[in-house]
C-alpha positions as CSV (number, residue, x, y, z in Angstrom):
1,E,166.4,-83.1,111.7
2,M,167.2,-85.6,109.2
3,L,165.5,-83.3,106.4
4,G,167.9,-80.7,107.6
5,F,170.7,-82.6,107.7
6,M,170.0,-83.9,103.9
7,L,169.6,-80.5,103.1
8,C,172.6,-79.2,104.6
9,S,175.2,-80.8,102.4
10,R,173.3,-79.0,99.5
11,I,172.6,-75.5,100.7
12,P,175.2,-72.9,99.9
13,C,177.5,-71.7,102.6
14,W,176.2,-68.1,102.1
15,L,172.8,-69.0,103.4
16,M,174.1,-70.6,106.5
17,A,173.9,-67.4,108.4
18,G,173.1,-63.9,108.0
19,T,170.4,-62.0,106.2
20,C,169.6,-62.1,102.6
21,K,168.1,-60.7,99.9
22,V,166.3,-63.3,97.4
23,A,164.1,-62.2,94.5
24,G,163.5,-59.1,96.5
25,V,162.7,-60.6,99.9
26,E,164.7,-60.5,102.9
27,L,165.0,-64.3,104.7
28,N,165.6,-63.9,108.5
29,D,165.2,-68.2,109.2
30,K,167.8,-69.2,106.2
31,I,167.1,-73.3,105.8
32,S,163.1,-72.8,106.8
33,S,162.8,-69.9,104.3
34,F,165.2,-71.8,101.7
35,I,163.0,-74.9,101.9
36,Y,159.9,-72.9,101.5
37,Y,161.1,-70.7,98.6
38,F,163.3,-73.4,96.9
39,P,161.5,-76.5,97.4
40,C,164.3,-79.4,96.8
41,R,162.9,-83.1,95.4
42,A,164.8,-87.0,96.5
43,Q,166.9,-88.2,94.0
44,P,164.7,-90.9,92.1
45,K,165.0,-94.5,92.7
46,K,166.9,-96.2,90.2
47,K,164.9,-98.5,87.7
48,K,165.3,-102.3,88.0
49,K,167.1,-103.9,85.4
50,V,164.6,-106.1,83.5
51,D,165.9,-109.8,82.5
52,V,164.6,-110.3,79.1
53,K,165.0,-114.0,79.5
54,K,163.0,-113.9,82.6
55,E,160.2,-112.0,81.0
56,Q,160.3,-114.1,77.8
57,A,159.9,-117.6,79.9
58,Q,157.0,-115.5,81.8
59,R,155.4,-114.9,78.7
60,E,155.5,-118.5,77.2
61,R,154.2,-119.9,80.6
62,M,150.8,-117.5,80.1
63,K,150.9,-118.6,76.3
64,K,150.9,-122.2,77.6
65,R,148.1,-121.6,79.8
66,L,146.5,-119.8,77.9
67,K,146.6,-123.0,75.3
68,K,145.3,-125.3,77.9
69,L,142.1,-123.2,79.0
70,E,141.0,-123.0,75.3
71,K,141.9,-126.9,74.8
72,A,139.6,-127.7,77.4
73,A,135.5,-127.8,76.9
74,P,133.8,-125.2,79.2
75,E,132.5,-126.3,82.0
76,L,128.7,-126.2,81.8
77,I,127.1,-124.5,84.8
78,P,123.7,-126.4,86.0
79,I,120.7,-123.9,86.1
80,E,119.4,-125.1,89.4
81,D,115.5,-123.1,88.4
82,F,114.8,-126.3,86.0
83,I,116.6,-128.9,87.8
84,T,113.6,-130.5,90.5
85,P,114.4,-133.3,92.9
86,L,113.1,-136.6,92.3
87,K,111.1,-137.9,95.1
88,V,109.8,-141.4,94.3
89,R,108.1,-143.4,96.6
90,S,108.8,-146.8,96.8
91,L,105.1,-148.6,96.6
92,P,105.0,-152.3,97.6
93,P,103.7,-154.1,94.3
94,L,99.8,-154.9,93.7
95,S,98.4,-158.5,94.1
96,P,96.7,-159.6,91.0
97,E,93.2,-159.3,92.7
98,E,93.9,-155.8,94.2
99,S,94.8,-154.9,90.7
100,E,91.6,-156.5,88.8
101,R,89.3,-155.1,91.6
102,R,90.7,-151.2,90.4
103,V,90.5,-151.7,87.0
104,L,86.4,-153.1,87.4
105,L,86.3,-150.0,89.8
106,L,87.7,-147.4,86.8
107,K,85.1,-148.8,84.7
108,K,81.9,-148.9,87.0
109,W,83.0,-145.3,87.8
110,C,83.6,-144.3,84.0
111,L,80.0,-145.9,83.2
112,F,78.2,-143.8,86.3
113,K,79.8,-140.5,85.0
114,Q,78.7,-141.3,81.3
115,K,75.3,-142.2,82.6
116,Q,74.8,-138.8,84.9
117,D,76.1,-137.0,81.8
118,E,73.6,-138.1,79.7
119,A,70.7,-137.4,82.1
120,E,71.8,-134.2,82.4
121,K,71.9,-133.3,78.5
122,K,68.4,-135.1,78.5
123,A,66.8,-132.4,81.1
124,I,68.6,-129.7,79.5
125,K,67.1,-130.7,75.9
126,A,63.8,-131.0,77.3
127,L,64.2,-127.8,79.3
128,V,64.6,-125.9,76.3
129,E,61.9,-127.9,74.2
130,S,59.0,-127.1,76.5
131,Q,60.8,-123.1,76.6
132,Q,60.6,-123.0,72.9
133,E,56.8,-124.2,72.9
134,A,55.8,-121.8,75.6
135,L,57.2,-119.1,73.5
136,K,55.3,-120.3,70.4
137,E,52.0,-120.1,72.3
138,L,53.1,-116.9,74.1
139,R,53.6,-115.3,70.2
140,L,50.5,-116.5,69.2
141,E,48.4,-115.0,72.3
142,S,50.3,-111.7,72.3
143,E,53.2,-109.7,70.8
144,E,53.7,-107.3,73.2
145,L,54.4,-110.1,75.8
146,Y,56.3,-112.4,73.4
147,Q,59.3,-109.1,73.0
148,A,58.7,-108.8,76.7
149,A,59.7,-112.0,77.2
150,V,62.6,-112.2,74.1
151,R,64.1,-109.1,75.7
152,R,67.4,-109.2,77.6
153,D,67.2,-109.0,81.5
154,E,69.7,-106.4,82.6
155,G,69.1,-107.2,86.3
156,L,69.4,-111.2,86.1
157,F,73.1,-111.0,86.5
158,P,74.3,-107.9,88.4
159,F,77.4,-106.7,87.3
160,E,79.5,-104.1,89.3
161,R,82.6,-102.5,88.1
162,D,84.9,-100.7,90.9
163,G,88.5,-100.2,89.2
164,P,91.3,-98.6,90.3
165,T,90.8,-94.5,90.2
166,Y,93.5,-92.2,88.2
167,T,95.8,-90.8,91.1
168,P,98.9,-88.8,89.7
169,P,102.4,-89.6,91.2
170,L,103.7,-87.3,94.1
171,P,106.4,-85.3,93.1
172,G,109.7,-86.4,95.2
173,Y,108.2,-89.4,96.7
174,D,111.3,-92.1,97.0
175,P,109.2,-95.7,97.1
176,P,111.1,-98.0,99.4
177,E,112.7,-100.9,98.5
178,G,112.2,-104.3,99.7
179,K,114.6,-106.2,101.2
180,C,116.3,-109.2,98.9
181,V,118.4,-112.1,99.8
182,D,120.7,-113.0,97.1
183,I,121.2,-116.8,97.3
184,T,122.8,-117.0,93.9
185,K,125.5,-120.0,93.8
186,V,128.6,-118.2,92.0
187,Y,130.4,-120.9,90.0
188,T,134.0,-120.3,88.8
189,Q,135.5,-122.1,86.0
């Protein structure tokens, strides 16, 4: 009804009653046919008047804010992947007797490990010398036996190689995506 009221003030009086032909088409329902064939537009809104002083003041304020941001040093964002929390245990101070006992114990341990290492090296050296002497004696007896003794034994260290076999990708296979919980902290400057 509101649209009809708005249109009535603009519709010519010859359309209000009777039949009429417009562009060879007979119109029976005058107002609805008029709206169908001749769409009407609403009047355009009036533009707001722009206050030049206000707009210029706003630009000046924005320039001041930009200058402040440029002057201020950017705040550094901490990289938390490289920051490890410091866990310091507070131990009671050692008595002089205890610290002396620990130093002597460390010296005894070092001496024990040194003697153990020397004994191990001495035993290996003796084994290698006896092996070389046995090989010399074997060579004097028979060259074939010597070559058989020197030959590498492939079965000494069994080596099996089982690797992935080549499988072509399946056509149209869409691999499932894993669930990921984003815990990234967002910093604003």
